[in-house]
mmJSON file of the N, C-alpha and C atoms, coordinates in Angstrom:
{"data_MODEL":{"atom_site":{
"group_PDB":["ATOM","ATOM","ATOM","ATOM","ATOM","ATOM","ATOM","ATOM","ATOM","ATOM","ATOM","ATOM","ATOM","ATOM","ATOM","ATOM","ATOM","ATOM","ATOM","ATOM","ATOM","ATOM","ATOM","ATOM","ATOM","ATOM","ATOM","ATOM","ATOM","ATOM","ATOM","ATOM","ATOM","ATOM","ATOM","ATOM","ATOM","ATOM","ATOM","ATOM","ATOM","ATOM","ATOM","ATOM","ATOM","ATOM","ATOM","ATOM","ATOM","ATOM","ATOM","ATOM","ATOM","ATOM","ATOM","ATOM","ATOM","ATOM","ATOM","ATOM","ATOM","ATOM","ATOM","ATOM","ATOM","ATOM","ATOM","ATOM","ATOM","ATOM","ATOM","ATOM","ATOM","ATOM","ATOM","ATOM","ATOM","ATOM","ATOM","ATOM","ATOM","ATOM","ATOM","ATOM","ATOM","ATOM","ATOM","ATOM","ATOM","ATOM","ATOM","ATOM","ATOM","ATOM","ATOM","ATOM","ATOM","ATOM","ATOM","ATOM","ATOM","ATOM","ATOM","ATOM","ATOM","ATOM","ATOM","ATOM","ATOM","ATOM","ATOM","ATOM","ATOM","ATOM","ATOM","ATOM","ATOM","ATOM","ATOM","ATOM","ATOM","ATOM","ATOM","ATOM","ATOM","ATOM","ATOM","ATOM","ATOM","ATOM","ATOM","ATOM","ATOM","ATOM","ATOM","ATOM","ATOM","ATOM","ATOM","ATOM","ATOM","ATOM","ATOM","ATOM","ATOM","ATOM","ATOM","ATOM","ATOM","ATOM","ATOM","ATOM","ATOM","ATOM","ATOM","ATOM","ATOM","ATOM","ATOM","ATOM","ATOM","ATOM","ATOM","ATOM","ATOM","ATOM","ATOM","ATOM","ATOM","ATOM","ATOM","ATOM","ATOM","ATOM","ATOM","ATOM","ATOM","ATOM","ATOM","ATOM","ATOM","ATOM","ATOM","ATOM","ATOM","ATOM","ATOM","ATOM","ATOM","ATOM","ATOM","ATOM","ATOM","ATOM","ATOM"],
"id":[1,2,3,4,5,6,7,8,9,10,11,12,13,14,15,16,17,18,19,20,21,22,23,24,25,26,27,28,29,30,31,32,33,34,35,36,37,38,39,40,41,42,43,44,45,46,47,48,49,50,51,52,53,54,55,56,57,58,59,60,61,62,63,64,65,66,67,68,69,70,71,72,73,74,75,76,77,78,79,80,81,82,83,84,85,86,87,88,89,90,91,92,93,94,95,96,97,98,99,100,101,102,103,104,105,106,107,108,109,110,111,112,113,114,115,116,117,118,119,120,121,122,123,124,125,126,127,128,129,130,131,132,133,134,135,136,137,138,139,140,141,142,143,144,145,146,147,148,149,150,151,152,153,154,155,156,157,158,159,160,161,162,163,164,165,166,167,168,169,170,171,172,173,174,175,176,177,178,179,180,181,182,183,184,185,186,187,188,189,190,191,192,193,194,195],
"type_symbol":["N","C","C","N","C","C","N","C","C","N","C","C","N","C","C","N","C","C","N","C","C","N","C","C","N","C","C","N","C","C","N","C","C","N","C","C","N","C","C","N","C","C","N","C","C","N","C","C","N","C","C","N","C","C","N","C","C","N","C","C","N","C","C","N","C","C","N","C","C","N","C","C","N","C","C","N","C","C","N","C","C","N","C","C","N","C","C","N","C","C","N","C","C","N","C","C","N","C","C","N","C","C","N","C","C","N","C","C","N","C","C","N","C","C","N","C","C","N","C","C","N","C","C","N","C","C","N","C","C","N","C","C","N","C","C","N","C","C","N","C","C","N","C","C","N","C","C","N","C","C","N","C","C","N","C","C","N","C","C","N","C","C","N","C","C","N","C","C","N","C","C","N","C","C","N","C","C","N","C","C","N","C","C","N","C","C","N","C","C","N","C","C","N","C","C"],
"label_atom_id":["N","CA","C","N","CA","C","N","CA","C","N","CA","C","N","CA","C","N","CA","C","N","CA","C","N","CA","C","N","CA","C","N","CA","C","N","CA","C","N","CA","C","N","CA","C","N","CA","C","N","CA","C","N","CA","C","N","CA","C","N","CA","C","N","CA","C","N","CA","C","N","CA","C","N","CA","C","N","CA","C","N","CA","C","N","CA","C","N","CA","C","N","CA","C","N","CA","C","N","CA","C","N","CA","C","N","CA","C","N","CA","C","N","CA","C","N","CA","C","N","CA","C","N","CA","C","N","CA","C","N","CA","C","N","CA","C","N","CA","C","N","CA","C","N","CA","C","N","CA","C","N","CA","C","N","CA","C","N","CA","C","N","CA","C","N","CA","C","N","CA","C","N","CA","C","N","CA","C","N","CA","C","N","CA","C","N","CA","C","N","CA","C","N","CA","C","N","CA","C","N","CA","C","N","CA","C","N","CA","C","N","CA","C","N","CA","C","N","CA","C","N","CA","C","N","CA","C"],
"label_alt_id":[null,null,null,null,null,null,null,null,null,null,null,null,null,null,null,null,null,null,null,null,null,null,null,null,null,null,null,null,null,null,null,null,null,null,null,null,null,null,null,null,null,null,null,null,null,null,null,null,null,null,null,null,null,null,null,null,null,null,null,null,null,null,null,null,null,null,null,null,null,null,null,null,null,null,null,null,null,null,null,null,null,null,null,null,null,null,null,null,null,null,null,null,null,null,null,null,null,null,null,null,null,null,null,null,null,null,null,null,null,null,null,null,null,null,null,null,null,null,null,null,null,null,null,null,null,null,null,null,null,null,null,null,null,null,null,null,null,null,null,null,null,null,null,null,null,null,null,null,null,null,null,null,null,null,null,null,null,null,null,null,null,null,null,null,null,null,null,null,null,null,null,null,null,null,null,null,null,null,null,null,null,null,null,null,null,null,null,null,null,null,null,null,null,null,null],
"label_comp_id":["MET","MET","MET","LEU","LEU","LEU","LYS","LYS","LYS","THR","THR","THR","GLU","GLU","GLU","LEU","LEU","LEU","ARG","ARG","ARG","LEU","LEU","LEU","ASP","ASP","ASP","ILE","ILE","ILE","LEU","LEU","LEU","VAL","VAL","VAL","GLU","GLU","GLU","ASP","ASP","ASP","THR","THR","THR","VAL","VAL","VAL","ILE","ILE","ILE","VAL","VAL","VAL","GLU","GLU","GLU","LEU","LEU","LEU","LYS","LYS","LYS","ALA","ALA","ALA","ALA","ALA","ALA","GLU","GLU","GLU","GLU","GLU","GLU","MET","MET","MET","LYS","LYS","LYS","LYS","LYS","LYS","VAL","VAL","VAL","TYR","TYR","TYR","VAL","VAL","VAL","LYS","LYS","LYS","GLN","GLN","GLN","LEU","LEU","LEU","LEU","LEU","LEU","THR","THR","THR","TYR","TYR","TYR","LEU","LEU","LEU","ARG","ARG","ARG","LEU","LEU","LEU","LEU","LEU","LEU","ASP","ASP","ASP","LYS","LYS","LYS","LYS","LYS","LYS","VAL","VAL","VAL","GLY","GLY","GLY","LEU","LEU","LEU","LEU","LEU","LEU","VAL","VAL","VAL","ASN","ASN","ASN","PHE","PHE","PHE","ASN","ASN","ASN","THR","THR","THR","ASP","ASP","ASP","ASN","ASN","ASN","ILE","ILE","ILE","LEU","LEU","LEU","ALA","ALA","ALA","SER","SER","SER","ILE","ILE","ILE","THR","THR","THR","ARG","ARG","ARG","VAL","VAL","VAL","ALA","ALA","ALA","ASN","ASN","ASN"],
"label_asym_id":["A","A","A","A","A","A","A","A","A","A","A","A","A","A","A","A","A","A","A","A","A","A","A","A","A","A","A","A","A","A","A","A","A","A","A","A","A","A","A","A","A","A","A","A","A","A","A","A","A","A","A","A","A","A","A","A","A","A","A","A","A","A","A","A","A","A","A","A","A","A","A","A","A","A","A","A","A","A","A","A","A","A","A","A","A","A","A","A","A","A","A","A","A","A","A","A","A","A","A","A","A","A","A","A","A","A","A","A","A","A","A","A","A","A","A","A","A","A","A","A","A","A","A","A","A","A","A","A","A","A","A","A","A","A","A","A","A","A","A","A","A","A","A","A","A","A","A","A","A","A","A","A","A","A","A","A","A","A","A","A","A","A","A","A","A","A","A","A","A","A","A","A","A","A","A","A","A","A","A","A","A","A","A","A","A","A","A","A","A","A","A","A","A","A","A"],
"label_entity_id":["1","1","1","1","1","1","1","1","1","1","1","1","1","1","1","1","1","1","1","1","1","1","1","1","1","1","1","1","1","1","1","1","1","1","1","1","1","1","1","1","1","1","1","1","1","1","1","1","1","1","1","1","1","1","1","1","1","1","1","1","1","1","1","1","1","1","1","1","1","1","1","1","1","1","1","1","1","1","1","1","1","1","1","1","1","1","1","1","1","1","1","1","1","1","1","1","1","1","1","1","1","1","1","1","1","1","1","1","1","1","1","1","1","1","1","1","1","1","1","1","1","1","1","1","1","1","1","1","1","1","1","1","1","1","1","1","1","1","1","1","1","1","1","1","1","1","1","1","1","1","1","1","1","1","1","1","1","1","1","1","1","1","1","1","1","1","1","1","1","1","1","1","1","1","1","1","1","1","1","1","1","1","1","1","1","1","1","1","1","1","1","1","1","1","1"],
"label_seq_id":[1,1,1,2,2,2,3,3,3,4,4,4,5,5,5,6,6,6,7,7,7,8,8,8,9,9,9,10,10,10,11,11,11,12,12,12,13,13,13,14,14,14,15,15,15,16,16,16,17,17,17,18,18,18,19,19,19,20,20,20,21,21,21,22,22,22,23,23,23,24,24,24,25,25,25,26,26,26,27,27,27,28,28,28,29,29,29,30,30,30,31,31,31,32,32,32,33,33,33,34,34,34,35,35,35,36,36,36,37,37,37,38,38,38,39,39,39,40,40,40,41,41,41,42,42,42,43,43,43,44,44,44,45,45,45,46,46,46,47,47,47,48,48,48,49,49,49,50,50,50,51,51,51,52,52,52,53,53,53,54,54,54,55,55,55,56,56,56,57,57,57,58,58,58,59,59,59,60,60,60,61,61,61,62,62,62,63,63,63,64,64,64,65,65,65],
"pdbx_PDB_ins_code":[null,null,null,null,null,null,null,null,null,null,null,null,null,null,null,null,null,null,null,null,null,null,null,null,null,null,null,null,null,null,null,null,null,null,null,null,null,null,null,null,null,null,null,null,null,null,null,null,null,null,null,null,null,null,null,null,null,null,null,null,null,null,null,null,null,null,null,null,null,null,null,null,null,null,null,null,null,null,null,null,null,null,null,null,null,null,null,null,null,null,null,null,null,null,null,null,null,null,null,null,null,null,null,null,null,null,null,null,null,null,null,null,null,null,null,null,null,null,null,null,null,null,null,null,null,null,null,null,null,null,null,null,null,null,null,null,null,null,null,null,null,null,null,null,null,null,null,null,null,null,null,null,null,null,null,null,null,null,null,null,null,null,null,null,null,null,null,null,null,null,null,null,null,null,null,null,null,null,null,null,null,null,null,null,null,null,null,null,null,null,null,null,null,null,null],
"Cartn_x":[-45.801,-45.465,-43.999,-43.822,-42.545,-41.752,-40.591,-39.77,-38.705,-38.669,-37.7,-36.721,-35.448,-34.46,-33.927,-34.07,-33.593,-32.277,-31.264,-30.025,-29.586,-29.529,-29.024,-27.536,-26.892,-25.395,-24.779,-25.12,-24.388,-25.479,-25.412,-26.155,-25.191,-25.277,-24.288,-24.928,-24.31,-24.739,-26.268,-26.744,-28.113,-29.052,-28.605,-29.428,-29.57,-28.439,-28.423,-28.138,-29.037,-28.811,-28.041,-26.991,-26.211,-26.34,-26.876,-27.026,-25.992,-25.177,-24.09,-24.413,-24.128,-24.383,-23.132,-23.042,-22.013,-22.676,-23.583,-24.501,-24.158,-24.418,-24.206,-25.1,-26.375,-27.307,-28.107,-28.511,-29.317,-30.754,-31.422,-32.771,-33.686,-34.949,-35.926,-36.046,-35.865,-36.031,-35.008,-33.881,-32.849,-33.349,-33.99,-34.549,-35.673,-36.533,-37.622,-37.077,-35.99,-35.349,-34.942,-34.223,-33.79,-34.941,-36.005,-37.199,-37.838,-37.836,-38.347,-37.557,-36.218,-35.371,-35.632,-35.752,-36.024,-37.348,-38.395,-39.68,-39.66,-39.061,-39.079,-38.254,-37.239,-36.345,-36.677,-37.713,-38.13,-36.986,-36.307,-35.216,-35.638,-35.075,-35.432,-34.654,-33.332,-32.556,-31.665,-31.543,-30.625,-29.869,-28.74,-27.874,-27.741,-27.917,-27.724,-26.476,-25.491,-24.197,-23.893,-23.544,-23.183,-21.704,-20.959,-19.507,-19.065,-19.911,-19.641,-19.789,-18.871,-18.988,-17.561,-17.477,-16.202,-16.263,-17.429,-17.596,-18.404,-17.819,-18.523,-19.466,-19.026,-19.909,-21.221,-21.217,-22.445,-23.281,-22.838,-23.638,-24.088,-24.228,-24.732,-26.153,-27.158,-28.504,-29.025,-29.517,-30.125,-31.573,-32.051,-33.429,-33.939,-35.12,-35.744,-37.051,-37.334,-38.581,-39.612],
"Cartn_y":[-33.888,-32.511,-32.257,-31.086,-30.681,-29.996,-30.405,-29.848,-28.948,-27.718,-26.782,-26.342,-26.493,-26.099,-24.719,-23.734,-22.415,-22.273,-21.675,-21.402,-20.015,-19.113,-17.844,-17.875,-16.923,-16.945,-16.441,-15.224,-14.687,-13.941,-14.142,-13.31,-12.573,-11.26,-10.42,-9.875,-10.22,-9.708,-10.016,-11.117,-11.487,-10.286,-9.524,-8.312,-8.21,-8.328,-8.086,-9.358,-9.654,-10.867,-10.418,-11.058,-10.771,-11.941,-11.692,-12.721,-12.45,-13.428,-13.27,-13.931,-13.193,-13.737,-13.467,-14.275,-14.044,-14.269,-13.352,-13.483,-12.487,-12.828,-11.931,-10.724,-10.944,-9.786,-10.158,-9.108,-9.328,-9.455,-10.492,-10.785,-10.493,-10.21,-9.89,-11.053,-12.22,-13.4,-13.359,-12.762,-12.624,-11.713,-10.664,-9.782,-10.451,-11.15,-11.897,-13.02,-13.66,-14.631,-14.015,-12.834,-12.124,-11.62,-11.185,-10.733,-11.911,-13.061,-14.264,-14.544,-14.515,-14.796,-13.745,-12.444,-11.451,-11.687,-12.079,-12.276,-13.492,-14.545,-15.808,-15.633,-14.934,-14.708,-13.406,-12.707,-11.436,-10.491,-10.28,-9.271,-8.102,-6.932,-5.707,-5.404,-5.714,-5.291,-6.389,-6.4,-7.355,-6.664,-7.248,-6.741,-7.848,-7.482,-8.321,-7.858,-8.792,-8.413,-9.269,-8.639,-9.339,-9.13,-10.265,-10.188,-10.247,-10.517,-10.59,-9.14,-8.287,-6.898,-6.231,-5.136,-4.336,-3.399,-2.973,-2.038,-2.678,-3.267,-3.965,-3.007,-1.774,-0.832,-0.502,-0.553,-0.246,-1.52,-2.621,-3.844,-4.404,-3.533,-3.832,-3.171,-3.99,-3.512,-3.713,-2.687,-2.789,-3.156,-4.109,-4.53,-4.466,-3.826,-3.6,-4.384,-4.981,-5.706,-4.783],
"Cartn_z":[44.985,45.313,44.825,44.166,43.702,44.729,45.069,46.096,45.421,45.742,45.166,46.332,46.1,47.078,46.777,47.702,47.485,48.293,47.677,48.397,47.955,48.961,48.677,48.713,48.076,47.907,49.224,49.66,50.902,51.741,53.063,53.989,54.839,54.773,55.549,56.822,57.899,59.206,59.498,58.951,59.083,58.66,57.765,57.328,55.803,55.094,53.658,52.884,51.922,51.065,49.803,49.481,48.293,47.353,46.137,45.174,44.058,43.72,42.812,41.472,40.395,39.024,38.136,37.085,36.038,34.757,34.441,33.31,32.214,30.92,29.85,29.992,30.399,30.624,31.899,32.607,33.788,33.407,33.947,33.515,34.779,34.447,35.519,36.497,36.015,36.946,38.095,37.845,38.938,40.021,39.723,40.668,41.444,40.688,41.322,42.255,41.902,42.828,44.103,43.967,45.162,46.022,45.377,46.15,46.912,46.289,46.976,48.179,48.069,49.243,50.343,49.926,50.925,51.673,50.974,51.563,52.452,51.968,52.762,54.08,54.034,55.212,56.005,55.484,56.188,56.376,55.223,55.181,54.286,54.558,53.899,52.603,52.591,51.505,50.978,49.585,48.925,47.865,47.51,46.381,45.36,44.147,42.985,42.325,42.252,41.67,40.449,39.357,38.115,37.962,37.91,37.716,36.233,35.347,33.925,33.27,33.709,33.251,33.317,32.645,32.703,33.874,34.284,35.434,36.514,37.549,38.54,39.334,39.56,40.31,39.553,38.284,37.494,37.402,37.852,37.757,39.092,40.042,41.371,41.459,41.744,41.851,43.249,43.87,45.145,45.081,45.8,45.776,47.208,47.321,48.616,48.738,49.851,50.074,50.704],
"occupancy":[1.0,1.0,1.0,1.0,1.0,1.0,1.0,1.0,1.0,1.0,1.0,1.0,1.0,1.0,1.0,1.0,1.0,1.0,1.0,1.0,1.0,1.0,1.0,1.0,1.0,1.0,1.0,1.0,1.0,1.0,1.0,1.0,1.0,1.0,1.0,1.0,1.0,1.0,1.0,1.0,1.0,1.0,1.0,1.0,1.0,1.0,1.0,1.0,1.0,1.0,1.0,1.0,1.0,1.0,1.0,1.0,1.0,1.0,1.0,1.0,1.0,1.0,1.0,1.0,1.0,1.0,1.0,1.0,1.0,1.0,1.0,1.0,1.0,1.0,1.0,1.0,1.0,1.0,1.0,1.0,1.0,1.0,1.0,1.0,1.0,1.0,1.0,1.0,1.0,1.0,1.0,1.0,1.0,1.0,1.0,1.0,1.0,1.0,1.0,1.0,1.0,1.0,1.0,1.0,1.0,1.0,1.0,1.0,1.0,1.0,1.0,1.0,1.0,1.0,1.0,1.0,1.0,1.0,1.0,1.0,1.0,1.0,1.0,1.0,1.0,1.0,1.0,1.0,1.0,1.0,1.0,1.0,1.0,1.0,1.0,1.0,1.0,1.0,1.0,1.0,1.0,1.0,1.0,1.0,1.0,1.0,1.0,1.0,1.0,1.0,1.0,1.0,1.0,1.0,1.0,1.0,1.0,1.0,1.0,1.0,1.0,1.0,1.0,1.0,1.0,1.0,1.0,1.0,1.0,1.0,1.0,1.0,1.0,1.0,1.0,1.0,1.0,1.0,1.0,1.0,1.0,1.0,1.0,1.0,1.0,1.0,1.0,1.0,1.0,1.0,1.0,1.0,1.0,1.0,1.0],
"B_iso_or_equiv":[0.0,0.0,0.0,0.0,0.0,0.0,0.0,0.0,0.0,0.0,0.0,0.0,0.0,0.0,0.0,0.0,0.0,0.0,0.0,0.0,0.0,0.0,0.0,0.0,0.0,0.0,0.0,0.0,0.0,0.0,0.0,0.0,0.0,0.0,0.0,0.0,0.0,0.0,0.0,0.0,0.0,0.0,0.0,0.0,0.0,0.0,0.0,0.0,0.0,0.0,0.0,0.0,0.0,0.0,0.0,0.0,0.0,0.0,0.0,0.0,0.0,0.0,0.0,0.0,0.0,0.0,0.0,0.0,0.0,0.0,0.0,0.0,0.0,0.0,0.0,0.0,0.0,0.0,0.0,0.0,0.0,0.0,0.0,0.0,0.0,0.0,0.0,0.0,0.0,0.0,0.0,0.0,0.0,0.0,0.0,0.0,0.0,0.0,0.0,0.0,0.0,0.0,0.0,0.0,0.0,0.0,0.0,0.0,0.0,0.0,0.0,0.0,0.0,0.0,0.0,0.0,0.0,0.0,0.0,0.0,0.0,0.0,0.0,0.0,0.0,0.0,0.0,0.0,0.0,0.0,0.0,0.0,0.0,0.0,0.0,0.0,0.0,0.0,0.0,0.0,0.0,0.0,0.0,0.0,0.0,0.0,0.0,0.0,0.0,0.0,0.0,0.0,0.0,0.0,0.0,0.0,0.0,0.0,0.0,0.0,0.0,0.0,0.0,0.0,0.0,0.0,0.0,0.0,0.0,0.0,0.0,0.0,0.0,0.0,0.0,0.0,0.0,0.0,0.0,0.0,0.0,0.0,0.0,0.0,0.0,0.0,0.0,0.0,0.0,0.0,0.0,0.0,0.0,0.0,0.0],
"pdbx_formal_charge":[null,null,null,null,null,null,null,null,null,null,null,null,null,null,null,null,null,null,null,null,null,null,null,null,null,null,null,null,null,null,null,null,null,null,null,null,null,null,null,null,null,null,null,null,null,null,null,null,null,null,null,null,null,null,null,null,null,null,null,null,null,null,null,null,null,null,null,null,null,null,null,null,null,null,null,null,null,null,null,null,null,null,null,null,null,null,null,null,null,null,null,null,null,null,null,null,null,null,null,null,null,null,null,null,null,null,null,null,null,null,null,null,null,null,null,null,null,null,null,null,null,null,null,null,null,null,null,null,null,null,null,null,null,null,null,null,null,null,null,null,null,null,null,null,null,null,null,null,null,null,null,null,null,null,null,null,null,null,null,null,null,null,null,null,null,null,null,null,null,null,null,null,null,null,null,null,null,null,null,null,null,null,null,null,null,null,null,null,null,null,null,null,null,null,null],
"auth_seq_id":[1,1,1,2,2,2,3,3,3,4,4,4,5,5,5,6,6,6,7,7,7,8,8,8,9,9,9,10,10,10,11,11,11,12,12,12,13,13,13,14,14,14,15,15,15,16,16,16,17,17,17,18,18,18,19,19,19,20,20,20,21,21,21,22,22,22,23,23,23,24,24,24,25,25,25,26,26,26,27,27,27,28,28,28,29,29,29,30,30,30,31,31,31,32,32,32,33,33,33,34,34,34,35,35,35,36,36,36,37,37,37,38,38,38,39,39,39,40,40,40,41,41,41,42,42,42,43,43,43,44,44,44,45,45,45,46,46,46,47,47,47,48,48,48,49,49,49,50,50,50,51,51,51,52,52,52,53,53,53,54,54,54,55,55,55,56,56,56,57,57,57,58,58,58,59,59,59,60,60,60,61,61,61,62,62,62,63,63,63,64,64,64,65,65,65],
"auth_comp_id":["MET","MET","MET","LEU","LEU","LEU","LYS","LYS","LYS","THR","THR","THR","GLU","GLU","GLU","LEU","LEU","LEU","ARG","ARG","ARG","LEU","LEU","LEU","ASP","ASP","ASP","ILE","ILE","ILE","LEU","LEU","LEU","VAL","VAL","VAL","GLU","GLU","GLU","ASP","ASP","ASP","THR","THR","THR","VAL","VAL","VAL","ILE","ILE","ILE","VAL","VAL","VAL","GLU","GLU","GLU","LEU","LEU","LEU","LYS","LYS","LYS","ALA","ALA","ALA","ALA","ALA","ALA","GLU","GLU","GLU","GLU","GLU","GLU","MET","MET","MET","LYS","LYS","LYS","LYS","LYS","LYS","VAL","VAL","VAL","TYR","TYR","TYR","VAL","VAL","VAL","LYS","LYS","LYS","GLN","GLN","GLN","LEU","LEU","LEU","LEU","LEU","LEU","THR","THR","THR","TYR","TYR","TYR","LEU","LEU","LEU","ARG","ARG","ARG","LEU","LEU","LEU","LEU","LEU","LEU","ASP","ASP","ASP","LYS","LYS","LYS","LYS","LYS","LYS","VAL","VAL","VAL","GLY","GLY","GLY","LEU","LEU","LEU","LEU","LEU","LEU","VAL","VAL","VAL","ASN","ASN","ASN","PHE","PHE","PHE","ASN","ASN","ASN","THR","THR","THR","ASP","ASP","ASP","ASN","ASN","ASN","ILE","ILE","ILE","LEU","LEU","LEU","ALA","ALA","ALA","SER","SER","SER","ILE","ILE","ILE","THR","THR","THR","ARG","ARG","ARG","VAL","VAL","VAL","ALA","ALA","ALA","ASN","ASN","ASN"],
"auth_asym_id":["A","A","A","A","A","A","A","A","A","A","A","A","A","A","A","A","A","A","A","A","A","A","A","A","A","A","A","A","A","A","A","A","A","A","A","A","A","A","A","A","A","A","A","A","A","A","A","A","A","A","A","A","A","A","A","A","A","A","A","A","A","A","A","A","A","A","A","A","A","A","A","A","A","A","A","A","A","A","A","A","A","A","A","A","A","A","A","A","A","A","A","A","A","A","A","A","A","A","A","A","A","A","A","A","A","A","A","A","A","A","A","A","A","A","A","A","A","A","A","A","A","A","A","A","A","A","A","A","A","A","A","A","A","A","A","A","A","A","A","A","A","A","A","A","A","A","A","A","A","A","A","A","A","A","A","A","A","A","A","A","A","A","A","A","A","A","A","A","A","A","A","A","A","A","A","A","A","A","A","A","A","A","A","A","A","A","A","A","A","A","A","A","A","A","A"],
"auth_atom_id":["N","CA","C","N","CA","C","N","CA","C","N","CA","C","N","CA","C","N","CA","C","N","CA","C","N","CA","C","N","CA","C","N","CA","C","N","CA","C","N","CA","C","N","CA","C","N","CA","C","N","CA","C","N","CA","C","N","CA","C","N","CA","C","N","CA","C","N","CA","C","N","CA","C","N","CA","C","N","CA","C","N","CA","C","N","CA","C","N","CA","C","N","CA","C","N","CA","C","N","CA","C","N","CA","C","N","CA","C","N","CA","C","N","CA","C","N","CA","C","N","CA","C","N","CA","C","N","CA","C","N","CA","C","N","CA","C","N","CA","C","N","CA","C","N","CA","C","N","CA","C","N","CA","C","N","CA","C","N","CA","C","N","CA","C","N","CA","C","N","CA","C","N","CA","C","N","CA","C","N","CA","C","N","CA","C","N","CA","C","N","CA","C","N","CA","C","N","CA","C","N","CA","C","N","CA","C","N","CA","C","N","CA","C","N","CA","C","N","CA","C","N","CA","C","N","CA","C"],
"pdbx_PDB_model_num":[1,1,1,1,1,1,1,1,1,1,1,1,1,1,1,1,1,1,1,1,1,1,1,1,1,1,1,1,1,1,1,1,1,1,1,1,1,1,1,1,1,1,1,1,1,1,1,1,1,1,1,1,1,1,1,1,1,1,1,1,1,1,1,1,1,1,1,1,1,1,1,1,1,1,1,1,1,1,1,1,1,1,1,1,1,1,1,1,1,1,1,1,1,1,1,1,1,1,1,1,1,1,1,1,1,1,1,1,1,1,1,1,1,1,1,1,1,1,1,1,1,1,1,1,1,1,1,1,1,1,1,1,1,1,1,1,1,1,1,1,1,1,1,1,1,1,1,1,1,1,1,1,1,1,1,1,1,1,1,1,1,1,1,1,1,1,1,1,1,1,1,1,1,1,1,1,1,1,1,1,1,1,1,1,1,1,1,1,1,1,1,1,1,1,1]
}}}
């Protein structure tokens, strides 16, 4: 059996999962990863933040479960 260890980056107030990236481009797999965390932990909202950008506000994606 293959064991995969999942580690989310930040959990705020036991409500919002924040997943941090520093990627050249945002890929669909990052959203899928965040959705997996949301479903496994039964949370409603997550934020995907890419720090490899000139405009940090434009690189924050809200993901809802």
